[in-house]
C-alpha positions in Angstrom: 36.7 81.0 -45.5 38.7 79.4 -42.8 37.6 76.3 -40.9 37.0 78.5 -37.8 34.8 81.0 -39.9 32.8 78.1 -41.2 32.3 76.6 -37.8 31.0 79.9 -36.5 28.7 80.3 -39.4 27.4 76.7 -39.1 26.7 77.2 -35.4 24.7 80.4 -35.9 22.7 78.8 -38.7 22.1 75.7 -36.6 21.0 77.8 -33.6 18.6 79.7 -35.8 17.2 76.5 -37.1 17.0 74.8 -33.7 15.7 77.8 -31.7 13.5 79.7 -34.1 12.7 77.9 -37.3 12.2 74.3 -36.1 11.2 74.7 -32.4 10.2 78.3 -31.8 12.0 78.7 -28.5 10.4 81.6 -26.6 12.8 84.5 -26.1 14.9 83.8 -29.2 15.5 87.3 -30.5 18.5 87.0 -32.8 18.6 88.4 -36.4 18.0 86.1 -39.3 21.3 85.3 -40.9 22.0 85.7 -44.6 21.9 82.3 -46.4 24.4 83.3 -49.1 27.2 81.1 -47.8 24.9 78.1 -47.5 23.4 78.8 -50.9 26.9 79.0 -52.5 27.9 75.8 -50.8 24.9 74.0 -52.1 25.5 75.4 -55.7 29.2 74.2 -55.5 28.0 70.8 -54.3 25.6 70.4 -57.2 28.3 71.4 -59.6 30.6 68.8 -58.2 27.9 66.1 -58.4 27.2 67.0 -62.0 30.9 66.8 -62.9 32.1 63.8 -60.9 29.1 61.7 -60.1 28.3 60.3 -63.6 26.9 56.8 -62.9 25.8 54.8 -65.9 22.1 54.0 -66.1 20.8 51.0 -64.4 20.0 49.4 -67.7 23.6 49.7 -68.8 24.8 48.2 -65.6 22.5 45.3 -65.9 23.6 44.6 -69.5 27.3 45.0 -68.6 27.2 42.7 -65.5 24.3 40.4 -66.3 26.5 37.3 -66.9 28.6 38.0 -63.8 25.6 38.6 -61.5 23.4 35.8 -62.8 24.8 33.3 -60.4 24.2 35.6 -57.5 20.7 36.5 -58.7 19.8 32.8 -58.9 21.1 32.1 -55.4 18.6 34.7 -54.0 15.6 33.0 -55.6 13.4 31.0 -53.3 13.4 27.4 -54.2 
């Protein structure tokens, strides 16, 4: 899909959302578009997140940086 193709698809989906789905503009009489491209995009994004966005758990981060952050934590406490 070219950038131009995507821009056209995005605009038609946005128009559908704005004029029919979200606001019910009277006189809007366009066909409902297929959501296959949006669905595939969402699936690819989820796959990317699962592959590249592997953050350690908060507990691991606290243990790893406890000593380094302790001074900062203490400075935030109300005295």
